[in-house]
C-alpha positions as CSV (number, residue, x, y, z in Angstrom):
1,M,-43.0,-46.3,37.9
2,R,-39.4,-46.3,35.8
3,I,-40.2,-45.4,32.5
4,S,-42.5,-42.0,33.8
5,L,-39.5,-40.9,36.4
6,L,-37.4,-40.9,33.4
7,R,-39.4,-39.3,31.4
8,L,-40.3,-36.1,34.0
9,L,-36.2,-36.4,35.0
10,F,-36.2,-35.5,31.1
11,Q,-38.9,-32.5,31.0
12,S,-36.7,-31.1,34.2
13,Y,-34.0,-31.3,32.7
14,T,-35.6,-30.1,28.7
15,V,-37.1,-27.2,30.4
16,S,-33.5,-26.2,33.2
17,E,-31.9,-26.2,29.4
18,N,-34.3,-24.4,28.4
19,L,-33.9,-21.4,31.4
20,C,-30.8,-22.1,30.7
21,P,-27.9,-18.3,30.5
22,K,-26.7,-19.6,27.6
23,N,-28.9,-20.8,25.4
24,S,-30.8,-17.7,25.3
25,S,-28.2,-15.4,25.4
26,G,-26.7,-17.2,23.2
27,K,-22.8,-16.5,25.7
28,K,-21.0,-19.5,26.8
29,L,-21.1,-19.8,29.8
30,T,-17.3,-19.1,31.7
31,S,-15.4,-16.9,33.7
32,K,-11.8,-16.6,34.0
33,A,-10.7,-20.4,35.8
34,G,-12.5,-22.3,32.7
35,P,-15.9,-23.4,31.9
36,I,-18.9,-23.6,34.5
37,I,-21.5,-25.6,34.7
38,R,-24.3,-24.1,36.2
39,C,-27.3,-25.6,38.3
40,E,-30.1,-24.0,38.9
41,C,-30.0,-23.4,41.9
42,G,-27.2,-21.0,40.8
43,F,-24.7,-22.0,42.7
44,K,-21.2,-23.6,39.4
45,I,-18.6,-26.4,39.3
46,L,-15.8,-25.9,37.5
47,L,-15.8,-27.5,34.4
48,V,-11.8,-30.4,35.3
49,P,-10.3,-33.0,32.9
50,D,-10.4,-34.8,35.9
51,L,-13.5,-37.2,35.2
52,K,-14.1,-38.1,39.0
53,A,-13.1,-35.2,40.5
54,M,-16.3,-34.1,38.4
55,A,-19.1,-36.7,39.9
56,R,-17.5,-35.8,43.6
57,A,-17.8,-32.4,43.0
58,I,-21.6,-32.9,40.4
59,E,-22.8,-36.1,43.5
60,A,-21.9,-33.6,47.1
61,H,-23.8,-31.0,45.5
62,A,-27.3,-33.2,44.5
63,A,-27.3,-34.2,48.4
64,E,-27.2,-30.4,49.0
65,H,-30.3,-30.3,47.6
66,A,-31.4,-33.9,48.9
67,K,-30.4,-32.2,52.5
68,K,-33.1,-29.9,51.9
69,E,-35.7,-32.5,51.9
70,K,-37.7,-33.4,54.2
71,I,-39.2,-36.8,53.0
72,P,-37.0,-39.8,52.0
73,A,-38.3,-40.6,48.4
74,K,-38.3,-36.9,47.6
75,A,-34.6,-35.9,48.4
76,A,-34.1,-39.5,46.5
77,F,-35.3,-38.1,43.0
78,E,-34.0,-34.3,44.0
79,D,-30.5,-36.2,44.0
80,A,-30.8,-37.8,41.1
81,R,-32.6,-35.0,38.9
82,I,-29.8,-32.8,40.0
83,Q,-27.1,-35.1,39.3
84,L,-29.3,-35.8,35.9
85,L,-29.1,-32.2,35.1
86,L,-25.5,-31.5,36.1
87,T,-23.8,-34.6,33.7
88,A,-26.1,-33.8,31.0
89,Q,-24.3,-30.1,30.7
90,V,-21.1,-31.6,31.5
91,L,-21.6,-34.3,28.6
92,D,-22.7,-31.4,26.7
93,R,-19.8,-28.8,27.4
94,A,-18.0,-31.7,26.0
95,A,-19.4,-32.3,22.9
96,T,-19.0,-28.2,21.8
97,S,-15.5,-27.7,22.9
């Protein structure tokens, strides 16, 4: 069960990364305030050097996605999936800058 869950999470990240505007247009995702990461729903999170603040912002947004699910197992999966998606973008941006 755990391996299939990790595989599904990885596949969802790979699909969303391929659809990411940064990859398709070649432009960096930035705003006037600084670099951003973007959720698949379009929500933008400003990248800040404070890792605790970034983690809180990601967790809060993932919780919003989880609230939309009525089944607790699906809500937990959605929360983890969104956290993984956004955390992967943060690490990718940190590695390229």
